[in-house]
N, CA, C and O atoms as a printed pandas DataFrame, in Angstrom:
     atom_number atom_name residue_name chain_id  residue_number  x_coord  y_coord  z_coord
0              1         N          UNK        A               1   -7.978  -54.954   53.289
1              2        CA          UNK        A               1   -7.431  -53.631   53.324
2              3         C          UNK        A               1   -8.569  -52.623   53.099
3              4         O          UNK        A               1   -9.421  -52.828   52.235
4              5         N          UNK        A               2   -8.575  -51.568   53.858
5              6        CA          UNK        A               2   -9.559  -50.485   53.700
6              7         C          UNK        A               2   -8.961  -49.512   52.733
7              8         O          UNK        A               2   -7.829  -49.062   52.907
8              9         N          UNK        A               3   -9.721  -49.183   51.703
9             10        CA          UNK        A               3   -9.266  -48.214   50.716
10            11         C          UNK        A               3   -9.915  -46.825   51.002
11            12         O          UNK        A               3  -11.118  -46.706   51.230
12            13         N          UNK        A               4   -9.076  -45.828   50.976
13            14        CA          UNK        A               4   -9.495  -44.483   51.269
14            15         C          UNK        A               4   -8.886  -43.533   50.260
15            16         O          UNK        A               4   -8.135  -43.913   49.361
16            17         N          UNK        A               5   -9.240  -42.309   50.453
17            18        CA          UNK        A               5   -8.701  -41.265   49.562
18            19         C          UNK        A               5   -7.132  -41.229   49.688
19            20         O          UNK        A               5   -6.416  -40.927   48.734
20            21         N          UNK        A               6   -6.672  -41.543   50.873
21            22        CA          UNK        A               6   -5.189  -41.565   51.069
22            23         C          UNK        A               6   -4.546  -42.722   50.394
23            24         O          UNK        A               6   -3.463  -42.584   49.825
24            25         N          UNK        A               7   -5.196  -43.898   50.437
25            26        CA          UNK        A               7   -4.560  -45.059   49.756
26            27         C          UNK        A               7   -4.670  -44.885   48.207
27            28         O          UNK        A               7   -3.811  -45.314   47.436
28            29         N          UNK        A               8   -5.764  -44.239   47.825
29            30        CA          UNK        A               8   -5.902  -43.972   46.359
30            31         C          UNK        A               8   -4.829  -42.940   45.887
31            32         O          UNK        A               8   -4.248  -43.069   44.809
32            33         N          UNK        A               9   -4.599  -41.922   46.741
33            34        CA          UNK        A               9   -3.518  -40.958   46.397
34            35         C          UNK        A               9   -2.174  -41.661   46.401
35            36         O          UNK        A               9   -1.380  -41.368   45.506
36            37         N          UNK        A              10   -1.855  -42.519   47.278
37            38        CA          UNK        A              10   -0.573  -43.230   47.244
38            39         C          UNK        A              10   -0.488  -44.049   46.036
39            40         O          UNK        A              10    0.595  -44.124   45.455
40            41         N          UNK        A              11   -1.569  -44.706   45.571
41            42        CA          UNK        A              11   -1.589  -45.482   44.446
42            43         C          UNK        A              11   -1.205  -44.627   43.187
43            44         O          UNK        A              11   -0.374  -45.022   42.369
44            45         N          UNK        A              12   -1.830  -43.495   43.094
45            46        CA          UNK        A              12   -1.615  -42.626   41.958
46            47         C          UNK        A              12   -0.166  -42.175   41.882
47            48         O          UNK        A              12    0.455  -42.226   40.820
48            49         N          UNK        A              13    0.363  -41.739   43.003
49            50        CA          UNK        A              13    1.792  -41.321   43.046
50            51         C          UNK        A              13    2.698  -42.443   42.675
51            52         O          UNK        A              13    3.620  -42.224   41.890
52            53         N          UNK        A              14    2.511  -43.602   43.166
53            54        CA          UNK        A              14    3.345  -44.750   42.877
54            55         C          UNK        A              14    3.243  -45.104   41.340
55            56         O          UNK        A              14    4.251  -45.364   40.684
56            57         N          UNK        A              15    2.052  -45.103   40.836
57            58        CA          UNK        A              15    1.846  -45.451   39.428
58            59         C          UNK        A              15    2.512  -44.429   38.496
59            60         O          UNK        A              15    3.113  -44.787   37.484
60            61         N          UNK        A              16    2.388  -43.145   38.867
61            62        CA          UNK        A              16    3.009  -42.106   37.981
62            63         C          UNK        A              16    4.490  -42.178   38.028
63            64         O          UNK        A              16    5.147  -41.997   37.003
64            65         N          UNK        A              17    5.049  -42.436   39.177
65            66        CA          UNK        A              17    6.552  -42.450   39.361
66            67         C          UNK        A              17    7.120  -43.732   38.932
67            68         O          UNK        A              17    8.309  -43.736   38.612
68            69         N          UNK        A              18    6.404  -44.886   38.875
69            70        CA          UNK        A              18    6.886  -46.109   38.434
70            71         C          UNK        A              18    7.367  -46.151   36.919
71            72         O          UNK        A              18    8.254  -46.909   36.526
72            73         N          UNK        A              19    6.731  -45.316   36.174
73            74        CA          UNK        A              19    7.109  -45.228   34.754
74            75         C          UNK        A              19    8.580  -44.652   34.627
75            76         O          UNK        A              19    9.294  -44.946   33.668
76            77         N          UNK        A              20    8.960  -43.874   35.580
77            78        CA          UNK        A              20   10.361  -43.312   35.575
78            79         C          UNK        A              20   10.529  -42.152   34.605
79            80         O          UNK        A              20   11.647  -41.657   34.459
80            81         N          UNK        A              21    9.472  -41.692   33.933
81            82        CA          UNK        A              21    9.621  -40.616   32.994
82            83         C          UNK        A              21    9.074  -39.322   33.526
83            84         O          UNK        A              21    9.261  -38.278   32.902
84            85         N          UNK        A              22    8.400  -39.350   34.663
85            86        CA          UNK        A              22    7.801  -38.141   35.182
86            87         C          UNK        A              22    7.683  -38.273   36.720
87            88         O          UNK        A              22    7.716  -39.378   37.262
88            89         N          UNK        A              23    7.552  -37.171   37.374
89            90        CA          UNK        A              23    7.378  -37.088   38.768
90            91         C          UNK        A              23    5.873  -36.821   39.022
91            92         O          UNK        A              23    5.178  -36.266   38.171
92            93         N          UNK        A              24    5.409  -37.217   40.167
93            94        CA          UNK        A              24    4.015  -36.974   40.425
94            95         C          UNK        A              24    3.793  -35.447   40.558
95            96         O          UNK        A              24    2.651  -34.989   40.514
96            97         N          UNK        A              25    4.846  -34.681   40.716
97            98        CA          UNK        A              25    4.667  -33.211   40.726
98            99         C          UNK        A              25    4.375  -32.666   39.280
99           100         O          UNK        A              25    4.003  -31.502   39.126
100          101         N          UNK        A              26    4.539  -33.471   38.291
101          102        CA          UNK        A              26    4.209  -33.067   36.956
102          103         C          UNK        A              26    2.674  -33.203   36.637
103          104         O          UNK        A              26    2.196  -32.827   35.567
104          105         N          UNK        A              27    1.962  -33.755   37.623
105          106        CA          UNK        A              27    0.502  -33.975   37.443
106          107         C          UNK        A              27   -0.270  -33.378   38.586
107          108         O          UNK        A              27    0.255  -33.124   39.670
108          109         N          UNK        A              28   -1.517  -33.167   38.310
109          110        CA          UNK        A              28   -2.506  -32.676   39.400
110          111         C          UNK        A              28   -3.033  -33.982   40.019
111          112         O          UNK        A              28   -4.076  -34.501   39.621
112          113         N          UNK        A              29   -2.291  -34.487   40.988
113          114        CA          UNK        A              29   -2.621  -35.753   41.690
114          115         C          UNK        A              29   -4.061  -35.655   42.308
115          116         O          UNK        A              29   -4.848  -36.580   42.102
116          117         N          UNK        A              30   -4.420  -34.610   43.028
117          118        CA          UNK        A              30   -5.760  -34.573   43.591
118          119         C          UNK        A              30   -6.822  -34.631   42.484
119          120         O          UNK        A              30   -7.862  -35.261   42.677
120          121         N          UNK        A              31   -6.594  -34.009   41.366
121          122        CA          UNK        A              31   -7.527  -34.063   40.217
122          123         C          UNK        A              31   -7.649  -35.507   39.662
123          124         O          UNK        A              31   -8.745  -35.933   39.297
124          125         N          UNK        A              32   -6.546  -36.241   39.602
125          126        CA          UNK        A              32   -6.623  -37.591   39.129
126          127         C          UNK        A              32   -7.378  -38.477   40.106
127          128         O          UNK        A              32   -8.201  -39.302   39.708
128          129         N          UNK        A              33   -7.078  -38.290   41.430
129          130        CA          UNK        A              33   -7.821  -39.082   42.413
130          131         C          UNK        A              33   -9.364  -38.795   42.347
131          132         O          UNK        A              33  -10.183  -39.714   42.378
132          133         N          UNK        A              34   -9.698  -37.543   42.260
133          134        CA          UNK        A              34  -11.086  -37.175   42.252
134          135         C          UNK        A              34  -11.804  -37.722   41.017
135          136         O          UNK        A              34  -12.881  -38.309   41.120
136          137         N          UNK        A              35  -11.183  -37.518   39.833
137          138        CA          UNK        A              35  -11.825  -37.957   38.588
138          139         C          UNK        A              35  -11.877  -39.501   38.544
139          140         O          UNK        A              35  -12.884  -40.049   38.095
140          141         N          UNK        A              36  -10.860  -40.199   38.981
141          142        CA          UNK        A              36  -10.866  -41.680   38.960
142          143         C          UNK        A              36  -11.956  -42.184   39.895
143          144         O          UNK        A              36  -12.735  -43.063   39.526
144          145         N          UNK        A              37  -12.014  -41.630   41.110
145          146        CA          UNK        A              37  -12.996  -42.053   42.074
146          147         C          UNK        A              37  -14.407  -41.777   41.524
147          148         O          UNK        A              37  -15.297  -42.615   41.674
148          149         N          UNK        A              38  -14.629  -40.568   40.866
149          150        CA          UNK        A              38  -15.899  -40.252   40.404
150          151         C          UNK        A              38  -16.377  -41.205   39.314
151          152         O          UNK        A              38  -17.554  -41.560   39.262
152          153         N          UNK        A              39  -15.451  -41.617   38.440
153          154        CA          UNK        A              39  -15.788  -42.487   37.333
154          155         C          UNK        A              39  -15.894  -43.963   37.717
155          156         O          UNK        A              39  -16.638  -44.719   37.091
156          157         N          UNK        A              40  -15.118  -44.388   38.787
157          158        CA          UNK        A              40  -15.116  -45.811   39.157
158          159         C          UNK        A              40  -15.965  -46.103   40.317
159          160         O          UNK        A              40  -16.430  -47.236   40.441
160          161         N          UNK        A              41  -16.218  -45.155   41.206
161          162        CA          UNK        A              41  -17.031  -45.320   42.354
162          163         C          UNK        A              41  -16.351  -46.078   43.430
163          164         O          UNK        A              41  -17.014  -46.563   44.346
164          165         N          UNK        A              42  -14.979  -46.216   43.365
165          166        CA          UNK        A              42  -14.258  -46.903   44.408
166          167         C          UNK        A              42  -12.941  -46.192   44.666
167          168         O          UNK        A              42  -12.394  -45.481   43.822
168          169         N          UNK        A              43  -12.445  -46.435   45.934
169          170        CA          UNK        A              43  -11.117  -45.895   46.232
170          171         C          UNK        A              43  -10.032  -46.976   45.935
171          172         O          UNK        A              43   -8.838  -46.681   45.969
172          173         N          UNK        A              44  -10.433  -48.129   45.668
173          174        CA          UNK        A              44   -9.505  -49.177   45.249
174          175         C          UNK        A              44   -9.145  -49.102   43.795
175          176         O          UNK        A              44   -9.745  -49.744   42.934
176          177         N          UNK        A              45   -8.153  -48.301   43.559
177          178        CA          UNK        A              45   -7.800  -48.040   42.174
178          179         C          UNK        A              45   -7.053  -49.240   41.531
179          180         O          UNK        A              45   -6.786  -49.201   40.330
180          181         N          UNK        A              46   -6.739  -50.216   42.233
181          182        CA          UNK        A              46   -6.162  -51.484   41.673
182          183         C          UNK        A              46   -7.168  -52.117   40.752
183          184         O          UNK        A              46   -6.771  -52.814   39.818
184          185         N          UNK        A              47   -8.432  -51.917   40.962
185          186        CA          UNK        A              47   -9.418  -52.575   40.167
186          187         C          UNK        A              47   -9.841  -51.728   38.983
187          188         O          UNK        A              47  -10.613  -52.215   38.158
188          189         N          UNK        A              48   -9.382  -50.485   38.846
189          190        CA          UNK        A              48   -9.632  -49.665   37.715
190          191         C          UNK        A              48   -8.937  -50.068   36.484
191          192         O          UNK        A              48   -7.739  -50.344   36.544
192          193         N          UNK        A              49   -9.588  -50.129   35.362
193          194        CA          UNK        A              49   -8.969  -50.497   34.112
194          195         C          UNK        A              49   -7.752  -49.517   33.846
195          196         O          UNK        A              49   -7.840  -48.290   33.883
196          197         N          UNK        A              50   -6.644  -50.216   33.582
197          198        CA          UNK        A              50   -5.433  -49.383   33.435
198          199         C          UNK        A              50   -5.479  -48.405   32.216
199          200         O          UNK        A              50   -4.870  -47.337   32.270
200          201         N          UNK        A              51   -6.135  -48.737   31.223
201          202        CA          UNK        A              51   -6.321  -47.831   30.099
202          203         C          UNK        A              51   -7.085  -46.555   30.488
203          204         O          UNK        A              51   -6.735  -45.432   30.125
204          205         N          UNK        A              52   -8.125  -46.808   31.232
205          206        CA          UNK        A              52   -8.929  -45.667   31.714
206          207         C          UNK        A              52   -8.158  -44.848   32.733
207          208         O          UNK        A              52   -8.241  -43.620   32.737
208          209         N          UNK        A              53   -7.403  -45.522   33.601
209          210        CA          UNK        A              53   -6.595  -44.715   34.575
210          211         C          UNK        A              53   -5.617  -43.799   33.826
211          212         O          UNK        A              53   -5.540  -42.595   34.072
212          213         N          UNK        A              54   -4.862  -44.434   32.884
213          214        CA          UNK        A              54   -3.864  -43.553   32.237
214          215         C          UNK        A              54   -4.465  -42.468   31.362
215          216         O          UNK        A              54   -3.891  -41.397   31.167
216          217         N          UNK        A              55   -5.656  -42.790   30.836
217          218        CA          UNK        A              55   -6.395  -41.724   30.099
218          219         C          UNK        A              55   -6.796  -40.524   30.993
219          220         O          UNK        A              55   -6.658  -39.359   30.620
220          221         N          UNK        A              56   -7.281  -40.867   32.149
221          222        CA          UNK        A              56   -7.525  -39.824   33.178
222          223         C          UNK        A              56   -6.272  -39.129   33.563
223          224         O          UNK        A              56   -6.264  -37.898   33.578
224          225         N          UNK        A              57   -5.232  -39.796   33.870
225          226        CA          UNK        A              57   -3.922  -39.190   34.297
226          227         C          UNK        A              57   -3.409  -38.236   33.207
227          228         O          UNK        A              57   -2.915  -37.155   33.526
228          229         N          UNK        A              58   -3.518  -38.617   31.936
229          230        CA          UNK        A              58   -3.004  -37.750   30.869
230          231         C          UNK        A              58   -3.771  -36.444   30.843
231          232         O          UNK        A              58   -3.194  -35.434   30.440
232          233         N          UNK        A              59   -4.981  -36.395   31.228
233          234        CA          UNK        A              59   -5.730  -35.190   31.197
234          235         C          UNK        A              59   -5.311  -34.209   32.326
235          236         O          UNK        A              59   -5.622  -33.019   32.281
236          237         N          UNK        A              60   -4.609  -34.743   33.315
237          238        CA          UNK        A              60   -4.171  -33.931   34.428
238          239         C          UNK        A              60   -2.651  -33.642   34.458
239          240         O          UNK        A              60   -2.069  -33.336   35.499
240          241         N          UNK        A              61   -2.046  -33.756   33.265
241          242        CA          UNK        A              61   -0.648  -33.389   33.079
242          243         C          UNK        A              61   -0.474  -31.937   33.183
243          244         O          UNK        A              61   -1.175  -31.215   32.474
244          245         N          UNK        A              62    0.403  -31.416   34.008
245          246        CA          UNK        A              62    0.657  -30.007   34.109
246          247         C          UNK        A              62    1.620  -29.605   33.008
247          248         O          UNK        A              62    2.646  -30.246   32.779
248          249         N          UNK        A              63    1.268  -28.559   32.359
249          250        CA          UNK        A              63    2.081  -28.095   31.221
250          251         C          UNK        A              63    2.981  -26.937   31.633
251          252         O          UNK        A              63    3.735  -26.418   30.810
């Protein structure tokens, strides 16, 4: 599978909504994608440590 910004964005939206407690609209999804890619160097977010991913996502929660 080729991983791109689009597949990374889909991953983020799916992960955020899978918890069932928030919508992806509650987060700055492009910000999460950019920060995660910058820190991990990959568009394959399946290989990113989940603790790190959720830490990043938490910083992009819209208030």
